[in-house]
C-alpha positions in Angstrom: -10.7 -19.6 -19.7 -12.1 -16.9 -21.9 -10.9 -13.3 -21.8 -14.3 -12.1 -20.5 -14.1 -14.4 -17.5 -10.8 -12.8 -16.5 -12.7 -9.6 -15.9 -14.9 -11.0 -13.1 -12.9 -9.4 -10.2 -13.0 -6.0 -12.0 -16.7 -6.4 -13.0 -17.9 -7.5 -9.5 -16.1 -4.6 -7.7 -17.3 -2.0 -10.1 -20.9 -3.4 -9.9 -20.8 -3.1 -6.1 -19.6 0.5 -6.4 -22.3 1.3 -8.9 -25.1 -0.1 -6.7 -23.6 1.8 -3.8 -24.4 5.0 -5.6 -28.0 4.3 -4.9 -27.2 4.1 -1.2 -25.2 7.3 -1.0 -27.7 9.0 1.3 -28.0 5.9 3.6 -24.5 5.6 5.2 -25.5 2.6 7.4 -26.8 0.6 4.5 -23.9 1.7 2.2 -21.2 0.6 4.7 -22.8 -2.9 5.1 -23.2 -3.2 1.4 -19.5 -2.4 0.7 -18.2 -4.6 3.5 -20.2 -7.5 2.0 -19.0 -6.5 -1.5 -15.4 -6.7 -0.3 -15.9 -10.3 0.8 -17.7 -11.1 -2.5 -14.7 -9.6 -4.4 -12.4 -11.8 -2.3 -14.4 -14.9 -3.3 -14.4 -13.9 -6.9 -10.6 -13.4 -6.8 -10.2 -16.9 -5.4 -12.5 -18.5 -7.9 -10.8 -16.7 -10.8 -7.4 -17.9 -9.6 -8.7 -21.4 -9.5 -9.8 -21.2 -13.1 -6.4 -19.9 -14.1 -3.8 -22.1 -12.4 -1.0 -20.9 -14.8 -1.5 -17.3 -13.6 -2.3 -18.0 -9.9 1.0 -16.6 -8.8 -0.6 -13.2 -8.5 -3.2 -14.6 -6.0 -1.5 -13.4 -2.8 -1.3 -9.8 -4.1 -4.8 -9.9 -5.7 -6.4 -11.3 -2.6 -4.7 -8.7 -0.5 -6.7 -5.9 -2.1 -10.2 -6.9 -1.1 -8.9 -7.9 2.4 -7.5 -4.4 2.8 -10.7 -2.9 1.6 -12.7 -5.0 4.0 -10.5 -4.2 7.0 -10.3 -0.5 6.3 -14.1 -0.2 5.8 -15.0 -2.2 8.8 -13.8 0.4 11.4 -15.3 3.4 9.7 -17.7 5.6 11.7 -21.0 5.8 10.0 -21.4 9.4 8.7 -22.7 10.8 5.4 -19.5 12.8 4.8 -17.6 9.5 4.7 -19.7 7.9 2.0 -17.9 9.5 -1.0 -14.6 8.2 0.2 -16.0 4.7 0.7 -17.3 4.6 -2.9 -14.0 6.0 -4.3 -12.1 3.3 -2.4 -14.3 0.6 -3.9 -13.9 2.1 -7.4 -10.2 2.0 -6.7 -10.5 -1.6 -5.6 -12.2 -2.6 -8.9 -9.7 -0.8 -11.1 -6.7 -2.1 -9.1 -8.0 -5.7 -9.6 -8.2 -4.9 -13.3 -4.5 -4.0 -13.3 -3.7 -7.4 -11.7 -6.0 -9.7 -13.6 -6.8 -8.2 -17.0 -4.9 -8.5 -20.3 -2.0 -6.1 -20.7 -3.8 -3.4 -22.7 -6.8 -3.3 -20.4 -4.5 -3.5 -17.4 -2.7 -0.4 -18.6 -6.0 1.4 -19.0 -7.0 0.4 -15.5 -3.7 1.8 -14.2 -4.4 5.1 -16.0 -7.9 5.1 -14.4 -6.6 4.4 -10.9 -4.1 7.2 -11.0 -6.7 9.6 -12.5 -9.3 8.7 -9.8 -6.8 9.3 -7.0 -5.7 12.6 -8.6 -9.4 13.7 -8.9 -10.0 12.8 -5.3 -7.1 14.9 -4.3 -8.4 17.8 -6.4 -11.8 17.7 -4.6 -10.5 17.0 -1.1 -9.9 20.0 1.2 -6.3 20.3 2.2 -4.3 22.1 4.9 -1.3 21.9 2.6 -2.5 23.0 -0.9 1.1 22.8 -2.3 1.4 19.2 -1.3 -2.0 18.4 -2.9 -0.9 20.2 -6.2 2.4 18.3 -6.3 0.5 15.1 -5.7 -2.0 15.7 -8.5 0.8 16.6 -10.9 2.8 13.5 -10.0 -0.2 11.2 -10.4 -1.2 13.0 -13.7 2.3 12.4 -15.0 2.1 8.7 -14.0 -1.3 8.4 -15.9 0.3 10.1 -19.0 3.2 7.7 -18.8 1.0 4.7 -18.6 -1.1 5.9 -21.5 2.1 6.7 -23.5 3.4 3.1 -23.0 0.5 1.9 -25.1 1.2 4.3 -27.9 5.0 3.8 -28.2 7.4 0.9 -28.8 10.3 -0.3 -26.8 12.5 0.9 -25.2 10.4 4.1 -24.8 7.3 2.2 -23.8 9.2 0.2 -21.2 10.7 3.4 -19.6 7.2 5.1 -19.7 5.6 2.1 -18.0 8.4 2.0 -15.3 7.8 5.7 -14.6 4.1 5.1 -14.2 4.8 2.3 -11.8 7.1 4.6 -9.8 4.2 6.9 -9.0 2.3 4.0 -7.5 5.1 2.1 -5.9 6.7 5.4 -4.7 10.2 6.2 -5.9 11.7 9.6 -5.2 11.1 12.1 -6.8 7.8 10.6 -8.0 6.5 9.9 -4.5 4.5 13.0 -4.0 1.2 11.5 -5.3 1.5 8.6 -2.9 2.3 10.9 0.1 -0.5 13.3 -0.8 -3.1 10.5 -1.1 -2.1 9.1 2.3 -2.1 12.5 4.1 -5.0 14.4 2.5 -7.7 12.0 1.4 -10.6 11.3 3.9 -12.3 8.2 5.3 -10.7 4.8 4.7 -8.9 5.9 1.5 -5.4 6.4 3.0 -5.5 3.0 4.7 -6.6 1.3 1.5 -4.4 3.1 -0.9 -1.4 2.5 1.3 -1.8 -1.1 0.2 -3.4 -0.8 -3.3 -1.1 1.7 -4.9 2.2 -0.1 -4.1 0.7 -3.5 -5.1 -0.3 -2.4 -8.6 2.9 -0.5 -9.0 4.9 -3.6 -8.0 2.9 -5.9 -10.3 3.3 -3.5 -13.2 7.1 -3.2 -12.5 7.6 -6.9 -12.7 6.2 -7.0 -16.2 8.7 -4.4 -17.4 11.7 -5.1 -15.2 13.3 -7.7 -17.6 13.2 -5.1 -20.4 15.0 -2.3 -18.5 18.6 -1.9 -19.6 21.2 -2.5 -16.8 22.4 1.1 -16.9 18.9 2.4 -16.3 18.3 -0.2 -13.6 21.5 1.0 -11.9 20.4 4.6 -12.1 17.0 3.6 -10.6 18.8 1.8 -7.8 20.9 4.8 -7.0 17.7 7.0 -7.0 16.1 4.5 -4.6 19.0 4.8 -2.2 18.6 8.5 -2.2 14.9 8.0 -1.6 15.6 5.9 1.5 17.6 8.7 3.0 15.2 11.4 1.9 12.1 9.6 3.1 13.7 9.0 6.5 14.8 12.6 6.9 11.4 14.0 5.9 9.7 11.7 8.4 11.9 13.2 11.1 10.7 16.7 10.3 6.9 16.1 10.2 4.6 17.3 13.0 1.6 15.2 11.7 1.4 11.5 12.3 0.0 10.8 8.8 3.0 12.6 7.3 5.5 10.7 9.5 3.9 7.3 8.5 3.6 8.2 4.8 7.2 9.3 4.3 8.4 6.3 6.3 6.4 4.0 4.0 7.9 5.7 1.0 11.4 5.1 2.4 10.6 1.4 2.9 9.3 1.1 -0.6 12.5 2.7 -1.9 14.4 -0.2 -0.2 12.3 -2.6 -2.3 13.2 -0.6 -5.5 16.9 -0.8 -4.6 16.7 -4.5 -4.1 14.8 -5.2 -7.3 17.2 -3.0 -9.4 20.5 -4.2 -7.7 19.7 -7.9 -7.7 17.8 -7.9 -11.0 15.4 -10.5 -9.4 12.1 -10.5 -7.6 12.2 -13.5 -5.2 9.1 -14.6 -3.5 9.8 -12.8 -0.2 9.6 -9.4 -2.0 5.8 -10.1 -2.1 5.9 -10.7 1.7 7.8 -7.5 2.2 5.6 -5.4 -0.1 2.4 -6.7 1.5 3.6 -6.3 5.0 4.9 -2.7 4.5 1.5 -1.8 2.9 -0.5 -3.3 5.7 1.6 -1.7 8.5 1.4 1.7 6.8 -2.3 1.3 6.2 -3.0 0.2 9.8 -1.1 3.1 11.3 -2.9 5.5 9.1 -6.3 4.1 10.1 -5.3 4.3 13.7 -4.5 8.0 13.3 -7.9 8.3 11.5 -9.6 7.0 14.6 -7.9 9.7 16.7 -8.8 12.4 14.2 -12.4 11.3 14.4 -12.3 12.0 18.1 -10.1 15.0 18.5 -9.9 16.6 15.0 -6.7 17.6 13.2 -4.4 18.0 16.2 -0.6 18.5 16.2 1.3 15.6 17.6 2.6 17.9 20.4 -0.9 18.6 21.6 -2.0 14.9 22.1 -0.3 12.5 24.5 -0.8 10.1 27.4 -3.4 7.9 25.7 -2.2 4.5 27.1 -4.2 4.6 30.3 -7.5 6.0 29.0 -7.4 4.1 25.7 -5.8 0.7 26.4 -7.2 -1.1 23.4 -5.9 1.6 21.1 -2.5 1.5 22.8 -2.2 -2.2 22.3 -3.0 -2.2 18.5 -1.0 0.9 17.9 2.1 -0.5 19.6 1.8 -3.8 17.7 1.4 -2.0 14.3 4.5 0.1 15.1 6.5 -3.0 16.0 5.4 -4.5 12.8 6.3 -1.4 10.8 9.9 -1.3 12.0 10.6 -4.9 11.1 10.5 -6.9 14.4 9.6 -10.6 14.4 7.1 -12.3 14.1 5.6 -9.8 11.7 5.8 -9.8 7.9 8.2 -6.9 7.4 10.8 -8.8 9.3 10.2 -12.1 7.5 10.1 -10.4 4.1 13.3 -8.4 4.6 15.2 -11.4 6.0 14.1 -13.6 3.2 15.2 -11.0 0.6 18.6 -10.7 2.2 19.1 -14.5 2.4 18.1 -15.1 -1.2 20.8 -16.6 -3.4 20.6 -13.8 -5.8 21.5 -11.2 -3.1 25.1 -10.1 -2.6 26.3 -7.8 0.1 27.3 -4.3 -1.2 28.5 -1.0 0.0 24.9 0.3 -0.3 23.7 -1.9 2.5 24.7 0.5 5.4 22.4 3.1 3.9 19.6 0.7 4.0 20.3 -0.3 7.6 20.5 3.4 8.6 17.2 4.0 7.0 15.8 1.0 8.9 17.2 2.4 12.2 15.8 5.8 11.4 12.4 4.2 11.0 12.7 2.6 14.4 13.5 5.9 15.9 10.7 8.1 14.5 8.0 5.4 14.8 8.9 4.7 18.4 9.0 8.4 19.1 5.6 8.8 17.5 4.1 6.0 19.6 5.9 7.2 22.8 4.6 10.7 22.4 1.0 9.6 21.8 0.7 6.8 24.4 3.2 7.6 27.1 3.6 11.4 27.1 2.0 13.7 29.7 -1.7 13.1 30.3 -3.9 15.8 28.8 -7.1 16.1 31.1 -8.6 18.7 28.9 -9.6 16.1 26.3 -12.4 13.6 26.7 -11.0 10.2 25.9 -13.0 7.3 24.4 -11.3 4.0 23.6 -11.8 2.1 20.4 -15.3 0.8 19.8 -15.9 -2.8 18.6 -15.7 -2.3 14.8 -12.8 0.1 15.1 -10.8 -2.3 17.3 -11.7 -5.3 15.0 -10.5 -3.3 11.9 -7.1 -2.5 13.4 -6.8 -6.0 14.9 -7.3 -7.5 11.4 -4.2 -5.6 10.1 -2.2 -7.0 13.0 -3.4 -10.5 12.3 -2.6 -10.2 8.6 0.9 -9.0 9.5 1.5 -11.9 11.9 0.2 -14.3 9.2 2.7 -13.0 6.7 5.5 -13.4 9.2 4.8 -17.0 10.2 3.3 -18.4 7.0 5.1 -21.5 5.8 7.8 -20.9 3.2 6.1 -23.2 0.7 3.5 -20.5 0.1 6.3 -18.2 -1.2 9.2 -20.5 -2.2 9.5 -20.8 -6.0 11.0 -24.2 -5.6 8.1 -25.6 -3.6 5.0 -24.4 -5.5 4.1 -23.5 -9.1 2.1 -20.5 -7.9 5.1 -18.2 -7.3 6.6 -16.1 -10.1 10.3 -15.4 -10.2 11.4 -12.6 -12.4 15.0 -12.4 -13.5 16.3 -9.4 -15.4 16.1 -10.4 -19.1 14.4 -13.7 -18.4 10.9 -13.8 -16.8 9.8 -17.4 -16.0 7.3 -19.4 -14.1 9.3 -21.5 -11.6 8.1 -25.0 -10.6 
């Protein structure tokens, strides 16, 4: 397969975004065009993987991006103010696919572009918390500089720079601010999509550099990740906005993944399940909150409650997404975490209680969030309207994806059963058969 053919996923997504510019003043047509474009991108990803069997291990993550774009766009209310966000998300889709499918040099350029695009979107977006936006822009800018610097330096400096760039996408404290700002400030479907896309490209990039990271630095990153689990959980407790609760909770769950990768020096197949499921659960919860904001505006959590009776469809999908996010079966977070803990490379350590406490904290604040919204005191001063068809379908797709990840046969992810799964061991990357 030629190098140019490897660029098909990137080229198709960027072409769809470019044509969408002509439809910028026709939101109905633009939404339909982008939804169709997401499915075409998914087909292109499948075709490309079929042409590259030796590299098809990235197919689950690569296919996840157009699926997340499709599901997040489907439920969007048609409004001209949303069009810019839709196009930015599709631009991000194309560049993210470039990170996953292109050759290393171009992949690094695409990572720089993704982080720069998100930073620019934050710069242009109105924010209730300007300091958070500035910290996010600075963190993403640092990540872009690190990714660019990795191309201009040699090891071990290039490896460390690339790892730091990945830490801004797959959030690791203290480089998590860009991730949190993107999920809490950006409009339209961008938070729901970026909750999946940023960690996926960060994880993919991290796997390429993980074997080159010295053990001492890996141990330091693991300790930082443990601190991030505690920090993210505590910050989630103190938030009064649902998007902030979900974003800091997602950052804490990704820090668990960082700790696992650095402590075991391996990336077994179930890390992909865990990563994908946390992203989908976080993105689904953010889109659910977006549907409430479309109806009630930016309302403090204490001012909105008792939605279960007037909005039963919303109550069902929100409850299922929360159950998935805290790691209950049969959803993917549970399957991924259980598979990681049962992997032969994992050994029980004194750090595990911190991980479990972070998990219990997530159960507490996510259940409190759902309880307050759905089962608190009824507020008759608000006019309630349940989810419409596309909105319900969008959130239901996230639930379906999470269930599929939880019950999918092990052969799809077991390195010993299929040649399509990559196992990375610190110091010895290999393709397992």
